[in-house]
N, C-alpha and C positions, 0 to 999 in steps of 0.2 A: 836447837833454837827454833822457835816458831817462825813460820813464814806466811806471807800473804800473796794473793794473786789479784791483780787489778785488771778487770775486764773492760773492754770498750773505751780505752784511754784515747782521747783525741790525738790525732796524728801530730798536730802542732805542739801539743803539750809534750808528747814523747820526743819530738825533735828538740824542743827547748831543754828537756832534761838531759838528753844526750849531749847537747852543746855545753851545758853546765858541767856535766861529768868530764868532758874532754878538757874544758878550761881549768878544772880543778885536778886534772890528771888522776881521775878515779874511774872505776867501772860505773856503769849505769846503776847497778845494784847498790854499790857503796854510796853513790850520790843520793839516791832515793832514801836509803837507810839514814844517812846524815840529816836530810831534810826532815824526815818523819820524827827522828829523835829530838831534833832541835825544836820542832813545833810542840812536841809533847812536853819538853822541859819548860818552854816558854809558857805554855798553858798552865802548868803546875805552879810556876812562880807567880803568874797573874792571879790565880785562884788564892794562893797564900796571901798575897798583898791585899786582895779584896777582903779576906777574912780579918786581917789586921786592921784595916780601915773601918770595917763594920764594928769591930770591938772598940775602937777609939770613940765612936759616936753612939755606942749603945746607951740607951737611957737618956740621951740628951734631947731636949726639946729644940727643934730647929725652927727658924723663922719661916713665915710664908713668903717665899721668894716672889710669887706673883704680885703680892701687895707691894713689895720693894720695887719691882720693875714698874708697876703702875705709878708709884710715887715719883720715880725718876722721869718717867715719860711726861708726867703732869708738870714738871718744872720747866 
């Protein structure tokens, strides 16, 4: 399995990670692995949602929202 090395990590960040690991009863490595995998999965789901939304609006002519806002302010 691939591994990474993080250099020059801030001492406070490391302390926070160690505290999180202890609170979750995991090793520091397991905690960091869980965080990275979670972020990666979240990013992938967000990208997929964005593509679905773009597909929903593809080809639609959307109104000029600046004109709508100006009209509301004028009232």
